[in-house]
N, C-alpha and C positions, 0 to 999 in steps of 0.2 A: 769695589763698592764701598762707599763711606758708611759710617755708623748711621748717619741720618737716613741715607737711602735704604739701608737694611732695615732699620726700624719702620720706615714707611711701608716697605714690602711686607714685613711681618704683620703690621697692623691691617693692611689690606687683605692679606691671606686669612688672618684670624677673623676679620669682619665677614668674610665670605663663608665661614664654616657655620653650618646650621645644626650639625649633629651634637647634641649635648654631651654624649659620651666622649667624643673626640675633644671637645672643649674642656671637659673635666680632666681628661688625661693630660692635655697641654698645660692646664693651670697647675695641676699637681706637680708636673715635671718642672715647670718654671719656678714655682714657689720653693720646691725642694732644693733647687740649685742656686738660690739667692744667698751667696756667701759674700758679705761686704768686703772681706779682706782677701778674697781669692777669686778674681774674675775668671770667667770661663772663656777659653779660647774658641775661636770660630770652629775649629776642627772638633773640639769636644762638644760644642753646641749641636753641630750637624750630626754627630754620632748619637747624641742623646735623643735628638728628634727621630732619627732612623730607628733607634731602639724602641722609642715610644710608639711610633707608627706600627712596628712589628707586633708589639704587645697588644695594641688595639685591634689589629688585624686578627690576632690569635684569640681575642676575647679575654685577655689577661689584664683586666682593670676592674676597679670598683666604682660603681656609679653612686649617685647621691642616695638612691633608695636603699642600697646596701649599707651605706653609712648610717642612715636613719635607723634601720633595723638593728645594727650593731650598737648604736648609742643607747637603745632601749635597755641594754644590759649593763650599762655603766653605773 
């Protein structure tokens, strides 16, 4: 699968997600792994997605309301 095809599939998959908690988890994972000098391999990307899905399934994530409560103490 080419990079362009994979990007399209990812966009389509993300566009179909309506659960804000899942989207927040994906965004946090993708943002955290944006290292300009060290690209992520496909295997590492898939592993990170699997780990993120497991964390979401186990309820191990922070949603926007938690961040808002936390930011009140800054």
